DOPATI-340515 format. One line per field, with one value per residue: residue number from 1; chain; x, y, z of N, C-alpha, C, O in turn. Coordinates in steps of 0.2 Angstrom, whole numbers. Example, Ala and Ser with C-alpha at 12.3 -4.5 7.8 and 13.67 -1.06 7.14 Angstrom:
resi <- 1;2
chain <- A;A
n_px <- 66;64
n_py <- -28;-11
n_pz <- 39;35
ca_px <- 62;68
ca_py <- -22;-5
ca_pz <- 39;36
c_px <- 66;64
c_py <- -16;0
c_pz <- 39;39
o_px <- 71;67
o_py <- -17;6
o_pz <- 42;40
This chain:
resi <- 1;2;3;4;5;6;7;8;9;10;11;12;13;14;15;16;17;18;19;20;21;22;23;24;25;26;27;28;29;30;31;32;33;34;35;36;37;38;39;40;41;42;43;44;45;46;47;48;49;50;51;52;53;54;55;56;57;58;59;60;61;62;63;64;65;66;67;68;69;70;71;72;73;74;75;76;77;78;79;80;81;82;83;84;85;86;87;88;89;90;91;92;93;94;95;96;97;98;99;100;101;102;103;104;105;106;107;108;109;110;111;112;113;114;115;116;117;118;119;120;121;122;123;124;125;126;127
chain <- A;A;A;A;A;A;A;A;A;A;A;A;A;A;A;A;A;A;A;A;A;A;A;A;A;A;A;A;A;A;A;A;A;A;A;A;A;A;A;A;A;A;A;A;A;A;A;A;A;A;A;A;A;A;A;A;A;A;A;A;A;A;A;A;A;A;A;A;A;A;A;A;A;A;A;A;A;A;A;A;A;A;A;A;A;A;A;A;A;A;A;A;A;A;A;A;A;A;A;A;A;A;A;A;A;A;A;A;A;A;A;A;A;A;A;A;A;A;A;A;A;A;A;A;A;A;A
n_px <- 258;269;270;273;286;292;292;300;312;314;316;327;336;336;342;355;359;359;368;380;381;384;396;404;404;410;423;440;450;443;440;453;455;445;449;461;457;450;461;465;471;474;476;479;480;484;485;485;492;508;514;508;509;507;497;497;488;490;487;483;493;500;507;517;521;533;534;545;550;557;568;565;570;560;551;545;544;539;553;559;555;551;548;540;534;523;521;533;535;524;525;525;525;526;532;545;540;528;533;539;527;521;530;529;515;517;526;518;510;520;531;544;550;562;563;565;567;564;571;564;562;570;580;575;573;580;589
n_py <- 726;724;711;707;712;705;692;694;697;684;676;682;678;664;663;668;658;646;650;651;638;632;637;632;619;618;622;622;619;612;601;595;592;583;573;569;564;553;546;547;552;568;583;599;614;630;635;647;656;658;661;655;640;623;609;592;578;561;545;549;558;574;585;599;609;620;632;637;649;649;649;640;633;638;646;655;644;633;628;622;613;613;601;597;591;596;588;578;568;560;551;537;522;527;524;521;519;526;539;540;539;551;560;557;562;575;579;577;588;599;598;602;603;601;591;593;586;589;586;573;566;566;557;545;545;540;542
n_pz <- 420;429;430;417;416;426;420;409;415;421;410;404;415;414;401;403;413;405;395;404;408;396;393;403;400;388;391;389;399;409;401;401;414;416;407;414;426;421;416;402;386;382;373;375;367;362;347;340;348;352;363;374;384;381;386;391;395;400;404;417;421;420;409;404;391;385;372;360;348;332;317;302;286;278;285;300;314;327;335;346;361;378;389;404;421;434;445;448;457;456;446;445;437;425;409;396;384;384;385;372;365;368;363;349;347;350;340;329;329;329;319;316;328;342;355;372;388;405;421;431;420;409;413;410;396;381;367
ca_px <- 265;274;270;277;293;295;293;305;318;315;318;334;340;337;347;361;361;360;375;385;382;387;403;407;404;415;429;446;453;439;441;459;454;441;454;466;453;448;467;464;475;471;481;477;485;482;489;486;496;514;517;504;511;502;496;495;487;491;487;483;499;499;514;517;526;535;536;550;549;564;567;567;572;555;547;546;540;541;559;561;549;554;543;541;528;523;522;537;534;518;526;526;522;527;537;548;535;523;537;539;520;520;534;525;510;520;529;513;508;525;536;551;552;566;559;569;563;567;572;567;560;576;584;571;574;586;588
ca_py <- 728;721;703;706;714;699;687;696;695;677;674;684;674;658;663;668;652;642;652;649;631;630;639;628;612;618;625;617;617;607;595;593;589;577;568;567;560;546;543;547;556;575;588;606;619;636;636;654;660;655;662;650;634;618;604;585;573;554;540;553;562;581;588;605;610;627;632;642;650;650;649;635;635;642;651;654;639;631;623;619;612;610;597;595;590;599;584;573;562;555;548;530;518;530;520;524;518;531;544;540;541;558;563;557;566;582;580;578;595;603;593;605;605;597;591;593;584;591;581;567;562;565;551;539;546;538;543
ca_pz <- 418;433;428;411;417;430;416;405;419;422;403;404;420;411;396;406;416;400;393;408;408;390;393;408;397;382;393;388;405;412;398;403;421;415;404;419;430;417;414;395;382;379;371;376;365;359;341;338;353;353;370;379;384;380;391;389;400;398;410;423;422;417;407;401;386;383;365;358;341;328;310;298;280;274;289;308;317;334;334;353;366;384;393;411;424;440;451;446;462;455;439;446;432;418;405;391;378;385;383;365;362;369;358;343;347;349;333;324;329;328;315;316;335;345;362;378;394;411;426;431;414;405;415;407;389;378;360
c_px <- 270;275;274;284;296;296;299;312;319;318;326;339;341;342;354;363;362;367;381;386;386;395;407;409;410;422;435;450;449;439;448;459;450;445;459;463;452;455;467;470;471;476;478;482;481;486;490;490;502;517;514;507;505;502;494;494;487;492;487;488;498;506;512;523;527;537;540;550;556;563;569;569;567;551;549;541;543;547;561;555;553;548;545;534;528;523;526;536;528;519;527;522;522;532;539;544;530;527;537;532;519;524;531;519;512;522;524;511;513;531;543;554;557;564;565;565;567;567;565;566;566;581;581;572;580;585;592
c_py <- 725;714;702;707;708;693;688;695;688;674;675;680;667;658;664;662;647;643;650;642;629;632;635;621;612;621;620;615;612;600;591;589;583;571;565;562;553;543;542;552;562;580;595;611;624;638;643;659;656;655;657;643;629;612;597;581;566;550;543;557;569;583;594;606;618;628;638;643;651;649;642;637;640;647;651;649;637;626;620;619;609;607;596;594;594;595;578;567;558;551;540;526;521;526;523;524;524;538;545;541;548;562;563;561;574;584;580;585;600;599;596;605;599;597;589;591;586;585;579;563;561;559;545;539;544;538;537
c_pz <- 422;431;422;412;421;425;411;409;421;416;403;409;417;405;398;410;411;397;397;409;402;390;398;404;392;385;392;394;409;408;399;409;420;412;409;424;427;415;406;392;380;378;371;373;361;353;339;342;355;360;375;378;383;385;388;395;397;404;417;425;418;415;404;397;384;376;364;350;338;321;307;291;276;279;296;310;324;333;341;358;372;388;400;415;431;446;448;451;460;448;440;441;425;415;399;385;378;383;375;362;363;364;351;342;346;342;327;323;327;325;316;323;338;353;367;384;400;416;430;424;409;407;411;399;386;370;356
o_px <- 275;281;278;289;302;301;303;317;325;322;330;344;346;346;358;369;367;371;386;392;390;399;413;414;414;426;434;452;452;440;448;461;452;445;460;466;452;454;469;472;466;481;473;487;476;491;496;492;502;520;516;508;499;508;490;497;484;496;490;488;496;510;507;528;522;542;540;551;561;557;574;570;568;549;553;535;548;546;565;551;556;543;550;529;534;525;523;538;528;514;530;516;520;538;537;544;528;524;537;532;516;522;531;519;509;521;525;509;512;536;548;560;557;563;569;560;573;564;561;568;566;584;584;572;586;580;592
o_py <- 723;711;698;704;706;690;683;692;686;670;671;678;664;653;660;660;643;639;648;640;624;628;633;618;607;622;614;609;607;595;585;584;578;565;559;557;548;538;537;556;562;580;596;612;624;642;645;664;652;651;657;640;630;612;597;581;565;551;541;561;568;584;596;605;621;624;643;638;654;649;639;643;644;652;647;649;640;621;615;624;604;611;594;595;595;597;572;561;552;549;537;528;518;526;529;529;527;542;551;545;551;567;568;565;578;589;583;587;605;597;592;608;593;602;585;595;586;580;584;557;556;557;540;534;547;536;537
o_pz <- 419;432;421;409;420;426;410;406;421;416;401;407;418;405;396;409;411;395;395;409;402;388;397;405;391;380;395;394;412;411;400;410;424;415;409;426;431;412;403;396;377;382;366;376;358;354;337;340;358;362;381;373;383;388;384;400;392;408;422;430;412;420;401;398;383;374;367;347;341;319;310;290;273;276;298;309;326;330;340;358;372;390;402;411;434;451;447;449;463;446;435;440;420;418;397;381;373;380;373;356;358;361;347;337;343;340;322;318;324;329;315;324;336;356;367;386;400;415;431;423;405;402;410;396;388;368;350
């Protein structure tokens, strides 16, 4: 009886371990960190929750976008996005064409939005 109980507990422990590993692998924050380390583009957004900010990593830089809801002609949509980075001192090598690429990617997801960049990126941006 004790051997069967021990085997049952070992199987449960293995299931919990596999589940934990799966949750770690599919975690979107981890995917953002991996993309930042590899200097790749990754867009992390929770579309179902307007109050949560979205994160973009591009060329090793991480940007955060604050979404603000407003009205369009037909519905309530995200109409204003304020973009900033937590480490502006690490923006060495960031170019204007990179900024335009990020704006295009944001506008694909939020076509009615007006994008505002905070300092120092707003000094690079020319419309």
